N, C-alpha and C positions, 0 to 999 in steps of 0.2 A: 521834104520828109525829115531830113537830118536836122533842119533848123527847128522843126516842131518837136522832135524828140529831145533835142538839147534844151528847149524851153521848158518842156515837161519835167525833165530831170532836175533842172534848176529849181523849179517850183517845189518838187518833192523834197529836194535837199533843204530848201528854205523852211518847209513845213516841219521836216524832221528836226532841224536845228531849233525851231521854235518850241517843239514838244520837249526836246532835251532841256532847253533853258527853263521852261515852265516846271518840268519835273524836278530839275536841280534846285530851282528856287523853292519849290514846295518842300522838297526833302531837307533843305537847309533851314527851314523855318524853326524859330524857337518860340516857346510859349512862356510869356511872363505874365502871370495872372494879376499883377499889380498895374499892368499897362493895358488899358482898354483897346488900343489899336492892335496890339499883339494878339489879344483874345479874338478880336473881330476877324483878323486876317486868317488865323488858323481855322475859324469856323467856316470861312468862305472857301478856302483852298483844300480843306479836309485831307491833309497829308497823313499817311499811315506811319511815317517816321518823322520825329521832331529832332532838331539838333540839340536843344536843351529845354528843360522845364524848370521854372523857378516860381516859388511861392504860390503853389496851387493847392487848393483844398480838395477834399474827396469828390466833390461834385463838379470841379472845374476842368477836369481832363476829359475831353470828348472820347466817346467809345471807339471812334475810328482810329485813334492813335494806338499803335501796337508796339512801337519801339522808340527808343531814344538813343541817338548816335553819340551824344555827349553826356552831360550831367543832369541829375535831378537834385535840386537844392531847395532848402527852406532856410530862410535867414531870420535873424532876430530883429531886424529893423525893416520898417516899411511893409510889414506883413501881419495880417491877423490870423494866419494859419497856425493851428495848434496840433494838427494831425498830418503825418506823412502818409500819402496815399498814391496809388499808381493807376487807378482806373483799369483799363484793359491792357495796359502795357505788359509785355512778357519779357522784354530784353532791354537792359540798360548797358550800353557798351562803355560808358564812362563811369563816373562815380556818383554815389548817393551821399549827399552831405546835408546834415541837419545839426550843426554844431551850435550849441547855446553858449551862454556866458555863465559865470558863477552867480550872477545876479538875476539873469533871465534866460530860461531855457527856450530853445527853438520849437520843440514839440512836446506833447504829453502822451501821444499815442502814435503807433506806426503800424500800418497794414500793408504788407508786401503783395497782397492780392495774388495775381497770376504771374508775377515776376519769377523767372526760372534761372536767370543769370545776370550778374553784375560784373562787368569787365574790369572796372577800376576799384576804388576804395569804397567802403561803407563807413561813414563817420557819423555816429549818433552819440556824441559826447556832450557832457555838461548840460544835460536836460534833467533838471532836478525834479520834474513831475513825471518823468518816464519811469514806470515801475514794472511793466511787463512788455515782453517782446517775443513775437513768434515769426520765424523766418519762412514759414509756410512752404511754398514750392521752390524757393531759391536753392539751387543745387550747388552753385559755385560762386565764389567771390574772387576775382582775379587779383585784387590788390590787398590792402590792409583792411582790417575790421577793427574799428575803435568804438568801444562801448564804455569807455572810462568816465568816471565822475558823473554817473547817473544815480538813481535810487532803485535800480532793478532788484526785484525780489524773485522774478520768474523769467527764465529764458527757455524757449522751445526752439531747438535747432531744425525741426522739420526735416526737409530733404537735403539740408546742407551737408556736403561731404568734403569740400575743399576750400581752404582759404589760402590764396596765393602769396600773401604777405604776412605781416605781423598781426596778432590778435591781442588787443588790450582790453582787459576786463577789470582793471583795478578800481578801487574806490566805488563799490556798489554795496547793496544791502541784502543780497540773497543769502539764505541759510544752506540751501542745497543746490548743487550744480551738476547736471548730467549732460555730457557732450553728445549723446545720441549717436547718430550715424556719421558724425564728423570724423574722418580718418586721417586727414593730412593738413597740417599747418606749415607752410613753407618758410615762414619767418618765425619770430619769437612769440611766446605765449606768456602773458603777464596776468597772474591772479592775485597779486599782492594787495595788502591793505584792505581786504574784505573781512572786517573784524567779526561779522556775524556768520561767516561761512564755517559750518561744522561738518559738512560732508561734500565730497567731490567724487564723481564717478566719470572716468575718462571714456566710458562707452567703447567706441571702436577706434579711438585715436591711437595710431601706431607711430606717428612720426611728427616731431617738431623740428623744423629746420634751423631755428635760431635758439635763443636762450629760453629756458623755462624758469620763471620766477614765481615762487609761492612764499612770499615774505610777510610775516606779521598777519596771520589769519586766526580764526577761531577753531581750526581743525584739531580734532582729538587724535587723529591718525592720518597718515598719508600712504596711499597705495597707488603706485604709478601704472599698474596694469591697465591696458595692454601695451603701453609704450615700449617700443623696441630700440629706438634711437633718438638722440637729441643732438642736433647739429651745432649747437652753441654750448653754453654753460647751464648748469642746474644750480639754482640758488634757493635753498630752503631755510635760510637763517631766520632767527628771531621768532621762532614758534615754540609752543609748549605742548608737546604731544607724547602719546604713549609709545607709538611705534612708527617706524618708517620702513616701507617695503617697496623696493625698486621693481618688484614683479618680474616682467619679461625683459626689462631694459638690459641690453647687452653692451651698448657703447654710448659714451658722451664725448663729443669732439673737443669741447672746451673743458672748463673746470667744474667741480662739484663742491659746493660750499654749504655745510650744515653747521658751521661754527656757532657754538653757544645756543644751539637749539636743544631745549631740554627734552630728552626722550630716553626710554629704557632700552629699546631693541632696534637694531638696524639690520635689514636683510638686503644684501647685494648679491644674492645667490646666483644670478645669471650675468652679472656685470663682468666683462672681460677686459675692457680698456677705458681709460680716462686720458684724454689728450693733454689736459692741463693739470692743475692741482686737484687733489682730493683732500678736502679739509673737514675733518670730523672732530676738531678740537673742542674740548670743554662742553660736551653734550651730555655727560653723565651716562653714556651707554654702558650697560653691563654685558651686552652681547652684540658682536658684529660678525655677520656671516659674509665673507668675501672669498669663498673658496675657489672661485673661477677667475678671479682677477689676476691678469698676467702683466699688464703694463700700465704704469702711471707716468705720463710724459713730464709732469712737473713734480711737485712735492706731495708726500703722503703724511698728513698730520692726524694722529689719533691720540694726541697727548691730552692729559687732564680728563680722563674718563674713569670708569670703574671696571675695566676689562680684567678678567682673570685668565683669558685665553686669547690668542691672536693666530688665526689660521692664514698662513702665508704660503701654503704649499705650492700655489701656481705662479706666484710672483717671479718674474724674470728680469724686470727692468723698472727702476725708479730714476727719473731724470733729475730730480731735485733732492731735498732732504727727506729723511724718514724719522718721524718723531713719535715715539711710543712712551714718552715720559709721563710719570705720575699717574700710573694705572695700578693694578693689583696683580701684574703678571708674575707668574712663578716660573714660566718656561717660554722660550721663543726659539723657533728654528727658521732657517732660510734655505730650504733644500734646492731651489732653482735660481735664487737671486744672485747675480754675479757682480753687480755694480750699483752703488748708490751715488747719485750725482752731486749730493751735498753732504751735510752732516748726518750722523746716526745718533739719536738720543734715546738711551734706555734708562735714564736716571729715574729715581723715585719709584721703584717697583719692589717686588718681593722675591727677586731672583736669589737662589743660593748658588747657582752655577749658570754660566752662559757659554754656549758652544756655537761658534760661527759657521761650522760645517765645512763641506768640501767644495761649495760653489762660489761663495762670496770672496772675491779677490781684491776689491778696491772700494774705498770710501773717499770721496773727494772733499770731505770736510773733516771736522773733528769727530771723535768717538767718545761719547759721554756715558759711562757706566756708573756714575757716582750715586750716592744716596740710596744704595741697596744694602741695607744693614746686614742681611744674611749672606751676601755674596762672598764665597770663599774660593771659587774656581772660575777661571776664564780660559777657554780653549779657542785660540784664534783660527784654528783650522787652516784653510787655504788663503786666508787674508794676508796680502803682501804689502798693501799700501793704505795708509791713513794720512791724508794730506794736512790735516790739522793736528790739534793736540789730542792726547789720550788722558781722560780723567777717570780715576778709580778711587777718588776720595770718598770718605764715609761709607766704607764697605768693611767686610770681615776678612779681606785678603791679607795673607801673611807673606806671600811671595808671588812674583809675576814674571813670566817669560814674555817680554814685549816684542822680541824679535826685531827691534829697530823700528817698530811702528810708531807713528806720531812724531811731530816735530818737538813736542814738549810733553813730558810725562808728569801728571799730577797724581800724587799718591800720598796716603797717610804715613806718618812716621812709623806706624806699626808694621808696614810692609818692609820687612827686613832686607830683602834682596830684590832687586829688579834685574832680571837676567836678560841677556841678549843672545840671540842665536846667530 
């Protein structure tokens, strides 16, 4: 009896191993629609999950295939496929790649069908005949989303809420862009070099984990609502716009660069911190609202604008230099700022007096108050250290109590006395 039982168990074990091998082989099958043997084997074994799918047209993917463990790809060589399709597939655990070349695109249309999740990247770039794209039921993309160098005029984000990596949209042809229900991009977002883009609505997008680049577009205004945080830097350079509104944005981990972007008004009303530099130089702003800004980890450059007022009532720390030169400022105060980590440049304004107040005690670079033709009074307040030179040339000062500040005093001959405390 024991021998019979042992024989039976061995037979069952062998059968079980056979089934496991068959299932494993079936589940590990890939479908290459340019290879007749691959197509025939998939038809025979009817797996619900394929390892990879390559160069398959809309009618080539059998209805029994529901998932892809690896990648779905369309290549530009060896394939007559012009459409990216998924049949009955609902899940792609790997990446979706249809990357063309600058001479020949891989696809002209894309239909995500029933796909709800892509675990890796979605790369649909350099497809010069791809003009519209609808993500349909896709709710999440685990990796990067690259739609650069197409001729997209319309994008519908459908159910998409999350991109786990970087989102590249540069070099397309859309005029309007609405992010719909997309609320999180864990990497960078690049909208640069979309010259036809005149309107962008960030929809429900609240967080970009990397850099946000909007360089050289056709936008007449920029409103970052409802973004609340940017984990990298914000680059809005080389645009010509009427206004820039940071909306709900409270923090930028990296730098903010708007240098030489032509605009009238800048609203940073909710921005409290910038981890790197804040560069607003040469933008021709006549109004900048940054009443809640407390910390700039790098330098703050607002030089060469048209400001007649600068609200710095919340500023407590600037890690680099502070440049307010060549504006139209008649008054400036620093009620909470205790330390400037670089130079402080107030030259080329309309000051008749400057009062450094009771908080600012140290400037780690030079202090330039020159080229203020109306300036006749400077009160250094609590300031005890200026590490560089002190320049008061081209002013209306007749005397100055320097209190030992600055390693070198630059003053006009009309300043009859330079007093030291």
